[in-house]
FINUDREN-264501 format. One record per atom (N, C-alpha, C): residue number from 1; x, y, z; atom name. Coordinates in Angstrom, 1 decimal, decimal comma. Example, Ala and Ser with C-alpha at 12.3 -4.5 7.8 and 13.67 -1.06 7.14 Angstrom:
REM residues 2
1; 13,2; -5,7; 7,8; N
1; 12,3; -4,5; 7,8; CA
1; 13,2; -3,3; 7,8; C
2; 12,8; -2,2; 7,1; N
2; 13,7; -1,1; 7,1; CA
2; 12,9; 0,0; 7,9; C
END
This chain:
REM residues 182
1; 23,9; -9,9; 3,5; N
1; 24,2; -11,1; 4,2; CA
1; 23,1; -11,4; 5,2; C
2; 22,6; -10,3; 5,8; N
2; 21,4; -10,6; 6,7; CA
2; 20,3; -11,2; 6,0; C
3; 20,0; -10,8; 4,9; N
3; 18,8; -11,3; 4,0; CA
3; 19,2; -12,8; 3,7; C
4; 20,3; -13,0; 3,3; N
4; 20,8; -14,5; 3,0; CA
4; 20,6; -15,3; 4,1; C
5; 21,0; -14,9; 5,3; N
5; 20,8; -15,8; 6,6; CA
5; 19,4; -16,0; 6,8; C
6; 18,7; -14,9; 6,7; N
6; 17,2; -15,0; 7,0; CA
6; 16,4; -16,0; 6,0; C
7; 16,9; -15,9; 4,9; N
7; 16,4; -16,8; 3,6; CA
7; 16,6; -18,2; 3,9; C
8; 18,0; -18,4; 4,3; N
8; 18,3; -19,8; 4,7; CA
8; 17,7; -20,4; 5,9; C
9; 17,5; -19,5; 6,9; N
9; 16,8; -19,9; 8,1; CA
9; 15,5; -20,2; 7,8; C
10; 14,7; -19,4; 6,9; N
10; 13,3; -19,6; 6,7; CA
10; 13,1; -20,9; 5,9; C
11; 14,0; -21,2; 5,0; N
11; 14,0; -22,4; 4,1; CA
11; 14,1; -23,6; 5,1; C
12; 14,9; -23,6; 6,0; N
12; 15,1; -24,6; 7,0; CA
12; 13,9; -24,9; 7,7; C
13; 13,4; -23,8; 8,4; N
13; 12,4; -23,9; 9,1; CA
13; 11,1; -24,5; 8,5; C
14; 10,7; -23,9; 7,3; N
14; 9,6; -24,4; 6,4; CA
14; 9,9; -25,8; 6,0; C
15; 10,9; -26,1; 5,5; N
15; 11,2; -27,5; 5,1; CA
15; 11,0; -28,5; 6,2; C
16; 11,3; -28,2; 7,4; N
16; 11,3; -29,2; 8,5; CA
16; 9,8; -29,3; 8,9; C
17; 8,9; -28,3; 8,6; N
17; 7,5; -28,5; 9,0; CA
17; 6,6; -28,7; 7,7; C
18; 7,3; -29,2; 6,6; N
18; 6,6; -29,7; 5,5; CA
18; 6,4; -28,7; 4,3; C
19; 6,8; -27,5; 4,5; N
19; 6,7; -26,5; 3,4; CA
19; 7,9; -26,8; 2,4; C
20; 7,7; -26,6; 1,2; N
20; 8,8; -26,6; 0,2; CA
20; 9,7; -25,3; 0,2; C
21; 10,8; -25,4; -0,3; N
21; 11,6; -24,3; -0,3; CA
21; 11,0; -23,2; -1,2; C
22; 10,3; -23,6; -2,2; N
22; 9,5; -22,5; -3,0; CA
22; 8,6; -21,7; -2,2; C
23; 7,8; -22,3; -1,4; N
23; 6,8; -21,5; -0,4; CA
23; 7,7; -20,7; 0,4; C
24; 8,7; -21,1; 1,1; N
24; 9,5; -20,4; 1,9; CA
24; 10,0; -19,1; 1,3; C
25; 10,5; -19,3; 0,1; N
25; 11,1; -18,2; -0,7; CA
25; 9,9; -17,2; -1,2; C
26; 8,8; -17,6; -1,5; N
26; 7,7; -16,8; -1,9; CA
26; 7,3; -16,0; -0,6; C
27; 7,1; -16,6; 0,5; N
27; 6,8; -16,0; 1,7; CA
27; 7,8; -14,9; 2,1; C
28; 9,1; -15,2; 1,9; N
28; 10,1; -14,2; 2,3; CA
28; 9,9; -13,1; 1,4; C
29; 9,7; -13,3; 0,0; N
29; 9,4; -12,2; -0,9; CA
29; 8,2; -11,3; -0,5; C
30; 7,1; -12,0; 0,0; N
30; 6,0; -11,4; 0,5; CA
30; 6,2; -10,6; 1,6; C
31; 7,0; -11,0; 2,6; N
31; 7,3; -10,3; 3,9; CA
31; 8,2; -9,0; 3,4; C
32; 9,0; -9,1; 2,5; N
32; 9,7; -8,0; 2,1; CA
32; 9,0; -7,0; 1,2; C
33; 7,8; -7,5; 0,8; N
33; 6,8; -6,5; 0,0; CA
33; 7,6; -6,1; -1,3; C
34; 8,1; -7,3; -1,9; N
34; 8,8; -7,1; -3,3; CA
34; 7,7; -6,9; -4,3; C
35; 6,5; -7,2; -4,1; N
35; 5,4; -6,9; -5,2; CA
35; 5,1; -5,6; -5,3; C
36; 5,6; -4,7; -4,4; N
36; 5,3; -3,3; -4,5; CA
36; 6,4; -2,6; -5,2; C
37; 7,5; -3,1; -5,5; N
37; 8,5; -2,6; -6,3; CA
37; 8,2; -2,9; -7,7; C
38; 9,0; -2,0; -8,7; N
38; 8,7; -2,3; -10,1; CA
38; 9,4; -3,5; -10,4; C
39; 8,6; -4,4; -11,1; N
39; 8,9; -5,7; -11,5; CA
39; 8,7; -6,7; -10,5; C
40; 8,4; -6,4; -9,3; N
40; 8,2; -7,4; -8,2; CA
40; 7,0; -8,4; -8,3; C
41; 5,9; -7,8; -9,0; N
41; 4,8; -8,7; -9,2; CA
41; 5,1; -9,9; -10,0; C
42; 5,9; -9,6; -11,1; N
42; 6,4; -10,6; -12,1; CA
42; 7,3; -11,5; -11,4; C
43; 8,2; -11,0; -10,5; N
43; 9,1; -12,0; -9,9; CA
43; 8,3; -13,0; -9,1; C
44; 7,4; -12,5; -8,2; N
44; 6,6; -13,5; -7,3; CA
44; 5,7; -14,3; -8,1; C
45; 5,1; -13,8; -9,3; N
45; 4,2; -14,5; -10,1; CA
45; 4,9; -15,7; -10,7; C
46; 6,2; -15,4; -11,1; N
46; 6,9; -16,5; -11,7; CA
46; 7,3; -17,7; -10,8; C
47; 7,2; -17,4; -9,5; N
47; 7,5; -18,5; -8,5; CA
47; 6,3; -19,2; -7,9; C
48; 5,0; -18,6; -8,2; N
48; 3,9; -19,2; -7,6; CA
48; 3,1; -20,3; -8,6; C
49; 3,7; -20,6; -9,7; N
49; 3,1; -21,3; -10,6; CA
49; 2,7; -22,8; -10,1; C
50; 3,5; -23,3; -9,2; N
50; 3,4; -24,7; -8,7; CA
50; 2,5; -24,7; -7,5; C
51; 1,9; -23,7; -6,9; N
51; 1,2; -23,6; -5,6; CA
51; -0,3; -24,0; -6,0; C
52; -0,8; -24,4; -5,1; N
52; -2,4; -24,7; -5,3; CA
52; -3,0; -23,6; -5,0; C
53; -4,3; -23,5; -5,4; N
53; -5,2; -22,3; -5,1; CA
53; -5,3; -22,1; -3,6; C
54; -5,4; -23,2; -2,8; N
54; -5,6; -23,2; -1,4; CA
54; -4,3; -22,4; -0,7; C
55; -3,1; -22,8; -1,3; N
55; -1,8; -22,3; -0,8; CA
55; -1,8; -20,7; -1,1; C
56; -2,2; -20,4; -2,3; N
56; -2,3; -18,9; -2,7; CA
56; -3,2; -18,1; -1,9; C
57; -4,4; -18,7; -1,6; N
57; -5,3; -18,0; -0,8; CA
57; -4,9; -17,9; 0,6; C
58; -4,2; -18,9; 1,1; N
58; -3,7; -18,8; 2,5; CA
58; -2,6; -17,7; 2,7; C
59; -1,8; -17,6; 1,6; N
59; -0,7; -16,5; 1,6; CA
59; -1,3; -15,2; 1,5; C
60; -2,4; -15,0; 0,5; N
60; -3,1; -13,8; 0,3; CA
60; -3,7; -13,4; 1,8; C
61; -4,5; -14,3; 2,4; N
61; -5,1; -13,8; 3,6; CA
61; -4,1; -13,6; 4,8; C
62; -2,9; -14,2; 4,8; N
62; -2,0; -13,9; 5,7; CA
62; -1,1; -12,6; 5,5; C
63; -1,0; -12,0; 4,2; N
63; -0,3; -10,9; 4,0; CA
63; -1,1; -9,7; 3,5; C
64; -2,4; -9,8; 3,4; N
64; -3,2; -8,8; 2,9; CA
64; -3,4; -7,7; 4,0; C
65; -3,8; -6,6; 3,8; N
65; -3,9; -5,4; 4,7; CA
65; -5,4; -5,2; 4,9; C
66; -5,8; -5,1; 6,2; N
66; -7,3; -4,8; 6,4; CA
66; -7,4; -3,6; 7,3; C
67; -6,3; -2,7; 7,5; N
67; -6,2; -1,8; 8,6; CA
67; -6,2; -0,3; 8,0; C
68; -7,0; 0,0; 7,0; N
68; -7,2; 1,3; 6,4; CA
68; -7,8; 2,1; 7,4; C
69; -8,8; 1,6; 8,1; N
69; -9,7; 2,4; 9,1; CA
69; -8,7; 2,9; 10,2; C
70; -7,8; 2,2; 10,7; N
70; -6,8; 2,6; 11,6; CA
70; -6,0; 3,9; 11,2; C
71; -5,5; 3,8; 9,9; N
71; -4,7; 4,9; 9,3; CA
71; -5,7; 6,1; 9,1; C
72; -7,0; 5,9; 8,8; N
72; -8,0; 7,1; 8,6; CA
72; -8,1; 7,7; 10,0; C
73; -8,4; 7,0; 11,0; N
73; -8,7; 7,5; 12,4; CA
73; -7,6; 8,3; 12,9; C
74; -6,3; 7,7; 12,7; N
74; -5,2; 8,5; 13,2; CA
74; -5,0; 9,8; 12,5; C
75; -5,1; 9,7; 11,2; N
75; -4,9; 10,9; 10,3; CA
75; -6,1; 11,9; 10,6; C
76; -7,2; 11,4; 11,0; N
76; -8,3; 12,3; 11,4; CA
76; -8,0; 13,1; 12,7; C
77; -7,5; 12,3; 13,7; N
77; -7,3; 12,7; 15,1; CA
77; -6,1; 13,8; 15,1; C
78; -5,1; 13,4; 14,2; N
78; -3,8; 14,2; 14,1; CA
78; -3,6; 14,7; 12,7; C
79; -4,4; 15,6; 12,1; N
79; -4,5; 15,9; 10,7; CA
79; -3,3; 16,5; 10,2; C
80; -2,8; 16,2; 9,0; N
80; -1,6; 16,8; 8,4; CA
80; -0,3; 16,2; 8,8; C
81; -0,2; 15,3; 9,7; N
81; 0,9; 14,7; 10,1; CA
81; 1,2; 13,5; 9,4; C
82; 0,3; 12,7; 8,9; N
82; 0,5; 11,5; 8,2; CA
82; 0,9; 10,2; 9,1; C
83; 0,6; 10,3; 10,3; N
83; 0,9; 9,2; 11,2; CA
83; 0,2; 8,0; 11,0; C
84; -1,1; 8,2; 10,5; N
84; -1,8; 6,9; 10,1; CA
84; -1,2; 6,2; 9,1; C
85; -0,6; 6,9; 8,0; N
85; 0,1; 6,3; 6,9; CA
85; 1,3; 5,4; 7,3; C
86; 2,1; 6,1; 8,3; N
86; 3,1; 5,4; 8,8; CA
86; 2,8; 4,2; 9,6; C
87; 1,8; 4,1; 10,3; N
87; 1,2; 3,1; 11,2; CA
87; 0,8; 1,9; 10,1; C
88; 0,2; 2,1; 9,1; N
88; -0,2; 1,1; 8,3; CA
88; 0,9; 0,6; 7,1; C
89; 2,0; 1,3; 7,3; N
89; 3,2; 0,9; 6,5; CA
89; 3,4; 1,6; 5,2; C
90; 2,7; 2,7; 5,0; N
90; 2,8; 3,6; 3,9; CA
90; 3,7; 4,7; 4,2; C
91; 5,0; 4,5; 4,2; N
91; 5,8; 5,5; 4,6; CA
91; 6,0; 6,7; 3,6; C
92; 5,9; 6,3; 2,3; N
92; 6,1; 7,4; 1,2; CA
92; 4,8; 8,3; 1,4; C
93; 3,5; 7,9; 1,6; N
93; 2,4; 8,5; 1,7; CA
93; 2,3; 9,4; 3,0; C
94; 3,0; 8,8; 4,0; N
94; 3,1; 9,6; 5,2; CA
94; 4,0; 10,7; 5,2; C
95; 5,1; 10,5; 4,4; N
95; 6,0; 11,5; 4,3; CA
95; 5,5; 12,7; 3,3; C
96; 4,8; 12,3; 2,3; N
96; 4,3; 13,4; 1,3; CA
96; 3,3; 14,2; 2,2; C
97; 2,4; 13,5; 2,9; N
97; 1,5; 14,3; 3,7; CA
97; 2,1; 15,3; 4,7; C
98; 3,2; 14,7; 5,4; N
98; 3,9; 15,5; 6,4; CA
98; 4,6; 16,7; 5,8; C
99; 5,5; 16,5; 4,8; N
99; 6,2; 17,5; 4,1; CA
99; 5,3; 18,5; 3,4; C
100; 4,2; 18,0; 2,8; N
100; 3,3; 19,0; 2,1; CA
100; 2,7; 19,8; 3,1; C
101; 2,2; 19,3; 4,3; N
101; 1,6; 20,1; 5,4; CA
101; 2,5; 21,1; 5,9; C
102; 3,8; 20,7; 6,2; N
102; 4,8; 21,5; 6,7; CA
102; 5,0; 22,8; 5,7; C
103; 5,2; 22,4; 4,4; N
103; 5,5; 23,5; 3,4; CA
103; 4,2; 24,4; 3,3; C
104; 3,0; 23,8; 3,4; N
104; 1,9; 24,6; 3,2; CA
104; 1,7; 25,6; 4,4; C
105; 1,9; 25,1; 5,6; N
105; 1,8; 26,0; 6,7; CA
105; 2,8; 27,1; 6,8; C
106; 4,1; 26,6; 6,3; N
106; 5,1; 27,7; 6,2; CA
106; 4,6; 28,8; 5,2; C
107; 4,1; 28,4; 4,2; N
107; 3,7; 29,4; 3,1; CA
107; 2,6; 30,2; 3,7; C
108; 1,7; 29,8; 4,6; N
108; 0,8; 30,5; 5,2; CA
108; 1,4; 31,5; 6,1; C
109; 2,3; 31,0; 7,0; N
109; 3,0; 32,1; 7,9; CA
109; 3,8; 33,1; 7,0; C
110; 4,5; 32,8; 6,0; N
110; 5,1; 33,7; 5,3; CA
110; 4,1; 34,7; 4,7; C
111; 3,1; 34,3; 4,2; N
111; 2,0; 35,1; 3,6; CA
111; 1,4; 36,1; 4,6; C
112; 1,2; 35,6; 5,7; N
112; 0,8; 36,4; 6,8; CA
112; 1,7; 37,6; 7,2; C
113; 3,1; 37,2; 7,2; N
113; 4,1; 38,2; 7,4; CA
113; 4,1; 39,3; 6,3; C
114; 3,9; 38,7; 5,0; N
114; 3,9; 39,6; 3,9; CA
114; 2,8; 40,5; 3,7; C
115; 1,7; 40,3; 4,4; N
115; 0,6; 41,2; 4,4; CA
115; 0,9; 42,6; 4,9; C
116; 1,9; 42,7; 5,7; N
116; 2,2; 44,2; 6,3; CA
116; 2,9; 44,8; 5,3; C
117; 3,9; 44,2; 4,4; N
117; 4,5; 45,0; 3,5; CA
117; 4,0; 45,0; 2,0; C
118; 3,3; 43,9; 1,7; N
118; 2,8; 43,8; 0,4; CA
118; 1,4; 43,0; 0,5; C
119; 0,4; 43,8; 0,8; N
119; -0,9; 43,0; 1,2; CA
119; -1,5; 42,1; 0,1; C
120; -1,3; 42,6; -1,2; N
120; -2,1; 41,6; -2,2; CA
120; -1,3; 40,2; -2,3; C
121; 0,1; 40,3; -2,4; N
121; 1,0; 39,2; -2,5; CA
121; 0,9; 38,4; -1,1; C
122; 0,8; 39,1; -0,1; N
122; 0,7; 38,3; 1,2; CA
122; -0,6; 37,6; 1,4; C
123; -1,7; 38,1; 0,9; N
123; -3,0; 37,4; 0,9; CA
123; -3,0; 36,2; -0,1; C
124; -2,5; 36,2; -1,3; N
124; -2,4; 35,3; -2,1; CA
124; -1,6; 34,1; -1,6; C
125; -0,4; 34,4; -1,1; N
125; 0,6; 33,5; -0,5; CA
125; -0,1; 32,6; 0,8; C
126; -0,8; 33,6; 1,6; N
126; -1,4; 33,0; 2,8; CA
126; -2,5; 32,1; 2,4; C
127; -3,4; 32,4; 1,4; N
127; -4,4; 31,6; 1,1; CA
127; -4,0; 30,4; 0,3; C
128; -3,0; 30,5; -0,4; N
128; -2,3; 29,3; -1,2; CA
128; -1,8; 28,3; -0,1; C
129; -1,2; 28,9; 1,0; N
129; -0,7; 28,0; 2,0; CA
129; -1,8; 27,3; 2,8; C
130; -2,8; 28,0; 3,0; N
130; -4,0; 27,5; 3,8; CA
130; -4,7; 26,5; 2,9; C
131; -4,9; 26,7; 1,6; N
131; -5,4; 25,8; 0,7; CA
131; -4,6; 24,6; 0,6; C
132; -3,3; 24,6; 0,7; N
132; -2,5; 23,4; 0,6; CA
132; -2,5; 22,7; 1,9; C
133; -2,6; 23,4; 3,0; N
133; -2,9; 22,7; 4,3; CA
133; -4,2; 21,8; 4,3; C
134; -5,1; 22,5; 3,8; N
134; -6,5; 21,7; 3,7; CA
134; -6,4; 20,5; 2,8; C
135; -5,8; 20,8; 1,7; N
135; -5,6; 19,6; 0,7; CA
135; -4,7; 18,4; 1,3; C
136; -3,7; 18,6; 2,0; N
136; -2,9; 17,6; 2,7; CA
136; -3,7; 16,9; 3,9; C
137; -4,5; 17,9; 4,5; N
137; -5,3; 17,0; 5,5; CA
137; -6,4; 16,1; 4,9; C
138; -6,9; 16,5; 3,9; N
138; -7,9; 15,7; 3,2; CA
138; -7,2; 14,4; 2,5; C
139; -6,1; 14,7; 2,0; N
139; -5,2; 13,6; 1,4; CA
139; -4,8; 12,6; 2,4; C
140; -4,6; 13,1; 3,6; N
140; -4,2; 12,2; 4,9; CA
140; -5,4; 11,2; 5,1; C
141; -6,6; 11,7; 4,9; N
141; -7,8; 10,9; 5,2; CA
141; -8,1; 9,8; 4,0; C
142; -7,7; 10,3; 2,8; N
142; -8,0; 9,3; 1,8; CA
142; -6,9; 8,3; 1,4; C
143; -5,6; 8,8; 1,7; N
143; -4,5; 7,9; 1,2; CA
143; -4,4; 6,5; 1,9; C
144; -4,8; 6,3; 3,2; N
144; -4,8; 5,1; 3,7; CA
144; -5,7; 4,1; 3,0; C
145; -6,9; 4,5; 2,5; N
145; -7,6; 3,6; 1,7; CA
145; -7,0; 3,2; 0,4; C
146; -6,5; 4,4; -0,4; N
146; -5,8; 4,0; -1,7; CA
146; -4,6; 3,3; -1,5; C
147; -3,9; 3,4; -0,4; N
147; -2,7; 2,5; -0,1; CA
147; -3,0; 1,0; 0,1; C
148; -4,1; 0,9; 0,8; N
148; -4,3; -0,5; 1,1; CA
148; -5,0; -1,2; 0,0; C
149; -5,7; -0,4; -0,8; N
149; -6,4; -1,1; -2,0; CA
149; -5,2; -1,4; -3,0; C
150; -4,3; -0,5; -3,2; N
150; -3,2; -0,8; -4,1; CA
150; -2,4; -1,9; -3,7; C
151; -2,1; -2,0; -2,3; N
151; -1,2; -3,1; -1,7; CA
151; -1,9; -4,4; -2,1; C
152; -3,2; -4,5; -1,7; N
152; -3,9; -5,8; -1,9; CA
152; -4,1; -6,1; -3,3; C
153; -4,2; -5,2; -4,3; N
153; -4,4; -5,5; -5,6; CA
153; -2,9; -6,1; -6,1; C
154; -1,9; -5,4; -5,7; N
154; -0,6; -5,9; -6,2; CA
154; -0,3; -7,2; -5,6; C
155; -0,8; -7,5; -4,4; N
155; -0,6; -9,0; -3,7; CA
155; -1,3; -10,0; -4,6; C
156; -2,6; -9,6; -5,0; N
156; -3,4; -10,6; -5,8; CA
156; -2,8; -10,9; -7,0; C
157; -2,2; -9,8; -7,7; N
157; -1,6; -9,9; -9,0; CA
157; -0,3; -10,9; -8,9; C
158; 0,4; -10,5; -7,8; N
158; 1,6; -11,4; -7,7; CA
158; 1,3; -12,8; -7,4; C
159; 0,3; -13,1; -6,7; N
159; -0,1; -14,4; -6,4; CA
159; -1,0; -15,2; -7,4; C
160; -1,1; -14,4; -8,4; N
160; -2,0; -14,8; -9,8; CA
160; -3,4; -15,1; -9,2; C
161; -4,0; -14,2; -8,5; N
161; -5,4; -14,3; -8,0; CA
161; -6,4; -13,3; -8,6; C
162; -6,0; -12,8; -9,8; N
162; -6,9; -11,9; -10,5; CA
162; -8,0; -12,7; -11,0; C
163; -9,2; -11,9; -11,2; N
163; -10,4; -12,6; -11,8; CA
163; -10,1; -13,2; -13,2; C
164; -10,7; -14,3; -13,6; N
164; -10,5; -14,9; -14,9; CA
164; -11,9; -15,0; -15,5; C
165; -11,8; -15,1; -16,9; N
165; -13,0; -15,5; -17,7; CA
165; -12,8; -16,7; -18,5; C
166; -13,7; -17,7; -18,4; N
166; -13,4; -19,1; -19,1; CA
166; -14,5; -19,4; -20,0; C
167; -14,3; -20,0; -21,2; N
167; -15,4; -20,5; -22,0; CA
167; -15,7; -21,8; -21,7; C
168; -16,8; -22,3; -21,6; N
168; -17,2; -23,6; -21,3; CA
168; -18,7; -23,8; -22,2; C
169; -18,6; -24,7; -23,1; N
169; -19,7; -24,9; -24,0; CA
169; -20,2; -23,7; -24,5; C
170; -19,5; -22,8; -25,0; N
170; -19,9; -21,4; -25,6; CA
170; -20,6; -20,5; -24,5; C
171; -20,5; -20,9; -23,3; N
171; -21,1; -20,0; -22,3; CA
171; -19,9; -19,3; -21,6; C
172; -19,9; -18,1; -21,2; N
172; -18,9; -17,4; -20,6; CA
172; -19,1; -17,3; -19,1; C
173; -18,1; -17,9; -18,4; N
173; -18,2; -17,8; -16,9; CA
173; -17,2; -16,9; -16,4; C
174; -17,6; -15,9; -15,6; N
174; -16,6; -15,1; -14,9; CA
174; -16,3; -15,7; -13,5; C
175; -15,1; -15,9; -13,3; N
175; -14,7; -16,5; -12,0; CA
175; -14,0; -15,5; -11,2; C
176; -14,6; -15,1; -10,1; N
176; -14,0; -14,1; -9,2; CA
176; -13,3; -14,8; -8,0; C
177; -12,7; -14,2; -7,1; N
177; -12,1; -14,8; -6,0; CA
177; -13,1; -15,5; -5,1; C
178; -14,2; -14,8; -4,9; N
178; -15,1; -15,3; -3,9; CA
178; -16,4; -15,7; -4,4; C
179; -16,6; -15,5; -5,7; N
179; -17,9; -16,0; -6,1; CA
179; -17,8; -16,4; -7,6; C
180; -18,9; -17,3; -8,0; N
180; -19,0; -17,5; -9,6; CA
180; -20,4; -17,1; -9,8; C
181; -20,3; -16,4; -11,0; N
181; -21,6; -15,7; -11,6; CA
181; -21,7; -16,4; -13,0; C
182; -23,0; -16,7; -13,4; N
182; -23,3; -17,1; -14,7; CA
182; -24,0; -16,0; -15,5; C
END
């Protein structure tokens, strides 16, 4: 019900300032990040057919993510917690990093306690936990960049802004978003 009311309100606001209802619906879908869900790219792509390239680029620049560095710095300063992922909107990546780090550190502590009763097993478990903790710290540094890259790629696909190749007079022109090469 809340989503319906927000949709109706957005349609009314955008219609009053000159936007069509189609643009308002597309913007609502982009705000809800539908394009990150399975089948979401196709849903939005089917709605953007009537938009001009300028409108698509405006929507892309409005909704793209540029803040991977913020996530990196936060994950660097607070390693293994995944707080940088949460800040940039990657809740699943932050949760994976946090839970993986907690499990790894728990394995390290268990391994250190096992060293007294079973030294060989304890060392293996402790080193496995320590290796896992290092892995999730490094994962926390990389994942903001992969999330932002994937997010922007999915956004481009949903707005039909992927690079195209066209044939003109038997010459192939590769048309990119920002440049044309011959």
